[in-house]
LUMDONU-634270 format. One line per field, with one value per residue (C-alpha): residue in three letters; chain; x, z, y. Coordinates in nm, 2 decimals, padded with zeros to 4 digits. Layout:
REM LUMDONU-634270
aa = (ALA_...) .
ch = (A_...) .
east = (X_...) .
up = (Z_...) .
north = (Y_...) .
This chain:
REM LUMDONU-634270
aa = (MET_VAL_ALA_GLU_ILE_SER_LYS_PRO_SER_PHE_ASP_SER_GLU_PRO_GLU_SER_SER_LEU_ALA_LEU_PRO_SER_SER_PRO_GLY_GLU_THR_ILE_ASN_THR_LEU_SER_HIS_TYR_TYR_ARG_GLY_GLU_LEU_SER_ARG_MET_ILE_SER_TRP_ARG_ASP_ARG_LEU_ASP_ARG_THR_SER_ASN_TRP_ALA_ILE_THR_VAL_SER_ALA_ALA_LEU_LEU_SER_VAL_SER_LEU_SER_THR_PRO_THR_SER_HIS_HIS_GLY_VAL_LEU_LEU_PHE_GLY_MET_MET_VAL_VAL_THR_LEU_MET_LEU_HIS_ILE_GLU_ALA_ARG_ARG_TYR_ARG_PHE_PHE_ASP_ILE_TYR_ARG_ALA_ARG_VAL_ARG_LYS_LEU_GLU_ARG_GLY_TYR_PHE_ALA_GLN_ILE_LEU_ALA_PRO_ASN_GLY_ASP_PHE_LYS_GLY_ASP_TRP_ALA_CYS_ALA_ILE_ALA_ARG_SER_LEU_ARG_LYS_PRO_GLN_PHE_LEU_VAL_SER_TYR_LEU_GLY_ALA_VAL_GLN_ARG_ARG_LEU_ARG_ARG_ASN_TYR_CYS_TRP_MET_TYR_LEU_ILE_LEU_LEU_LEU_ALA_TRP_CYS_LEU_LYS_ILE_THR_THR_PRO_LYS_LEU_GLN_THR_GLU_GLY_SER_PRO_LEU_MET_GLN_ALA_HIS_SER_TRP_SER_TYR_VAL_VAL_ASP_ASN_ALA_ALA_LEU_GLY_PRO_ILE_PRO_GLY_TRP_ALA_VAL_LEU_CYS_ILE_VAL_ALA_ALA_GLY_TYR_ILE_GLY_ILE_LEU_TYR_GLY_ALA_LEU_HIS_HIS_GLU_ARG_ASP_GLU_GLY_GLU_PHE_VAL_ARG_GLY_GLU_ALA_HIS_VAL) .
ch = (A_A_A_A_A_A_A_A_A_A_A_A_A_A_A_A_A_A_A_A_A_A_A_A_A_A_A_A_A_A_A_A_A_A_A_A_A_A_A_A_A_A_A_A_A_A_A_A_A_A_A_A_A_A_A_A_A_A_A_A_A_A_A_A_A_A_A_A_A_A_A_A_A_A_A_A_A_A_A_A_A_A_A_A_A_A_A_A_A_A_A_A_A_A_A_A_A_A_A_A_A_A_A_A_A_A_A_A_A_A_A_A_A_A_A_A_A_A_A_A_A_A_A_A_A_A_A_A_A_A_A_A_A_A_A_A_A_A_A_A_A_A_A_A_A_A_A_A_A_A_A_A_A_A_A_A_A_A_A_A_A_A_A_A_A_A_A_A_A_A_A_A_A_A_A_A_A_A_A_A_A_A_A_A_A_A_A_A_A_A_A_A_A_A_A_A_A_A_A_A_A_A_A_A_A_A_A_A_A_A_A_A_A_A_A_A_A_A_A_A_A_A_A_A_A_A_A_A_A_A_A_A_A_A_A_A_A_A_A) .
east = (-03.09_-03.47_-03.61_-03.85_-04.21_-04.34_-04.69_-04.92_-04.99_-05.36_-05.31_-05.14_-05.41_-05.63_-06.00_-06.09_-05.94_-06.18_-06.33_-06.68_-06.93_-06.83_-07.11_-07.49_-07.45_-07.21_-07.45_-07.74_-07.54_-07.44_-07.80_-07.91_-07.66_-07.74_-08.11_-08.06_-07.84_-08.09_-08.38_-08.19_-08.13_-08.50_-08.62_-08.38_-08.52_-08.87_-08.81_-08.69_-09.02_-09.22_-09.02_-09.09_-09.46_-09.47_-09.30_-09.56_-09.85_-09.70_-09.65_-10.00_-10.16_-09.96_-10.04_-10.41_-10.41_-10.25_-10.47_-10.81_-10.76_-10.76_-10.91_-10.59_-10.41_-10.38_-10.51_-10.16_-10.05_-10.25_-10.10_-09.76_-09.86_-09.95_-09.60_-09.43_-09.63_-09.53_-09.16_-09.20_-09.37_-09.08_-08.83_-09.02_-09.05_-08.67_-08.63_-08.90_-08.69_-08.40_-08.63_-08.79_-08.46_-08.40_-08.76_-08.75_-08.44_-08.59_-08.91_-08.73_-08.54_-08.85_-09.06_-08.78_-08.61_-08.79_-09.14_-09.01_-08.87_-09.19_-09.42_-09.25_-09.42_-09.33_-09.45_-09.23_-08.96_-08.62_-08.46_-08.48_-08.11_-08.00_-08.23_-08.07_-07.72_-07.79_-07.92_-07.61_-07.38_-07.56_-07.82_-08.09_-08.40_-08.71_-08.96_-08.94_-08.94_-09.29_-09.41_-09.27_-09.45_-09.78_-09.74_-09.67_-09.94_-10.20_-10.08_-10.06_-10.03_-10.36_-10.54_-10.31_-10.38_-10.75_-10.76_-10.55_-10.78_-11.09_-10.94_-10.83_-11.18_-11.33_-11.09_-11.16_-11.54_-11.62_-11.65_-11.60_-11.25_-11.15_-10.98_-11.29_-11.46_-11.80_-12.07_-12.19_-12.13_-12.12_-11.99_-12.25_-12.11_-11.86_-11.67_-11.62_-11.45_-11.23_-11.12_-11.03_-10.83_-10.59_-10.23_-10.04_-10.01_-10.16_-10.53_-10.78_-10.89_-10.52_-10.47_-10.79_-10.67_-10.33_-10.48_-10.73_-10.46_-10.24_-10.52_-10.62_-10.26_-10.28_-10.61_-10.47_-10.16_-10.36_-10.61_-10.41_-10.12_-09.96_-10.10_-09.95_-09.83_-09.71_-09.72_-09.88_-10.21_-10.52_-10.54_-10.17_-09.97_-09.75_-09.63) .
up = (16.05_16.07_16.17_15.93_16.06_16.04_15.92_16.11_15.97_15.96_15.83_16.15_16.38_16.56_16.47_16.81_16.72_16.43_16.45_16.59_16.65_16.97_17.01_16.95_16.65_16.48_16.57_16.41_16.10_16.07_16.11_15.84_15.59_15.68_15.64_15.29_15.19_15.31_15.15_14.82_14.83_14.92_14.63_14.39_14.48_14.47_14.11_14.02_14.15_13.94_13.63_13.67_13.72_13.42_13.20_13.32_13.24_12.90_12.80_12.92_12.72_12.40_12.42_12.48_12.18_11.96_12.08_12.06_11.75_11.50_11.49_11.35_11.68_11.90_12.26_12.36_12.33_12.64_12.82_12.73_12.88_13.21_13.21_13.14_13.42_13.66_13.57_13.63_13.97_14.08_13.97_14.15_14.47_14.48_14.44_14.70_14.97_14.92_14.91_15.24_15.42_15.33_15.38_15.73_15.82_15.69_15.88_16.20_16.18_16.09_16.38_16.64_16.57_16.34_16.48_16.83_16.74_16.59_16.86_17.15_17.28_17.63_17.58_17.27_17.31_17.22_17.08_16.72_16.70_16.82_16.56_16.28_16.41_16.41_16.05_15.94_16.10_15.97_15.70_15.68_15.48_15.68_15.46_15.31_14.94_14.95_15.16_14.91_14.62_14.81_14.89_14.53_14.41_14.63_14.53_14.15_13.99_14.09_13.86_13.57_13.62_13.63_13.31_13.13_13.25_13.14_12.80_12.77_12.86_12.60_12.34_12.38_12.42_12.14_11.79_11.63_11.78_11.63_11.30_11.12_11.19_11.28_11.33_11.66_11.97_12.22_12.23_12.13_12.35_12.62_12.39_12.16_12.45_12.54_12.18_12.15_12.47_12.32_12.30_12.04_12.16_12.50_12.50_12.60_12.93_13.04_12.96_13.15_13.45_13.45_13.42_13.70_13.93_13.86_13.94_14.25_14.37_14.27_14.46_14.77_14.76_14.72_15.00_15.25_15.42_15.75_16.00_15.92_16.20_16.23_15.90_15.71_15.90_15.73_15.69_15.72_15.43_15.28_14.94) .
north = (-18.02_-18.02_-18.35_-18.51_-18.52_-18.87_-18.92_-19.15_-19.49_-19.55_-19.91_-20.01_-19.87_-20.12_-20.15_-20.00_-19.66_-19.60_-19.25_-19.28_-19.00_-18.83_-18.58_-18.57_-18.35_-18.60_-18.89_-18.70_-18.63_-18.99_-19.11_-18.86_-18.99_-19.35_-19.30_-19.15_-19.44_-19.71_-19.51_-19.51_-19.88_-19.95_-19.73_-19.90_-20.25_-20.11_-19.99_-20.34_-20.48_-20.23_-20.32_-20.69_-20.62_-20.39_-20.66_-20.91_-20.68_-20.59_-20.96_-21.05_-20.77_-20.85_-21.22_-21.14_-20.92_-21.19_-21.47_-21.30_-21.08_-21.37_-21.72_-21.87_-21.80_-22.11_-22.11_-22.23_-21.87_-21.79_-22.10_-21.97_-21.63_-21.80_-21.96_-21.63_-21.46_-21.74_-21.68_-21.31_-21.38_-21.60_-21.33_-21.06_-21.27_-21.31_-20.93_-20.87_-21.05_-20.81_-20.51_-20.62_-20.61_-20.24_-20.15_-20.30_-20.10_-19.77_-19.83_-19.91_-19.59_-19.39_-19.53_-19.54_-19.21_-18.96_-19.04_-19.00_-18.66_-18.54_-18.69_-18.86_-19.17_-19.27_-19.63_-19.69_-19.95_-19.81_-20.13_-20.02_-19.93_-20.28_-20.44_-20.23_-20.31_-20.68_-20.66_-20.47_-20.71_-21.02_-20.95_-21.21_-21.24_-21.15_-21.34_-21.68_-21.74_-21.89_-21.60_-21.35_-21.53_-21.52_-21.14_-21.05_-21.29_-21.11_-20.76_-20.79_-21.13_-21.29_-21.04_-21.12_-21.49_-21.43_-21.23_-21.49_-21.77_-21.58_-21.52_-21.89_-22.01_-21.77_-21.89_-22.26_-22.22_-21.97_-22.12_-21.78_-21.77_-22.10_-22.17_-22.29_-21.96_-22.10_-21.83_-21.99_-21.78_-22.07_-22.42_-22.68_-22.96_-23.04_-23.26_-22.96_-22.77_-23.07_-23.12_-22.75_-22.76_-23.02_-22.91_-23.10_-23.47_-23.37_-23.45_-23.18_-23.34_-23.35_-22.98_-22.89_-23.09_-22.92_-22.57_-22.65_-22.78_-22.48_-22.24_-22.42_-22.37_-22.00_-21.96_-22.13_-21.91_-21.59_-21.67_-21.87_-21.69_-21.65_-21.40_-21.06_-20.84_-20.48_-20.30_-20.58_-20.59_-20.47_-20.10_-20.03_-19.89_-20.16_-20.29) .
């Protein structure tokens, strides 16, 4: 009687018996597959960033067209546009923090492995593999939420805020863009501007103060930031 051949039970094997690369060829093959996987995740999150920026640009352009195309349109439309752009900025900052994790892994692998293959550098520190391993075992955000907001504000959103502000100032200071349709091209007094800036029960001076305070914060966030190092210094390619 032929004895039945028993199949090995992989479920009962200890974790230490997992098959690991045992030759340089297997290690290179594993790194190649890992690099493609991390690059795909980085591109996926980069695409999410671009989608958020595109939505913010589309909304801004649409509200600008609505507000400036007819005198019956209220200047509050542009204030609403500022609020929508702020919402998009915060969503994009959250996505940027995830993107930055995968971008950092890809760049460590490119600098530490592929760049050394193409042009070996004897002074380069070979701790890139340990840094990637630590990130894989315990993923952590590399940039704070406020830092992510500032980066995306400097890259894209400061220009959207500036355009909306200019359009809002034009709306409340140009009589031809008001409901009464006055033929004057410029506001005839400061009180006229303050009255036009009113938003429902909120007086015009309060609206002006709120907008000014908001844009002071935007200017501070765009100009004041922590010292960038590595790939974020001036002249280096970054996003």
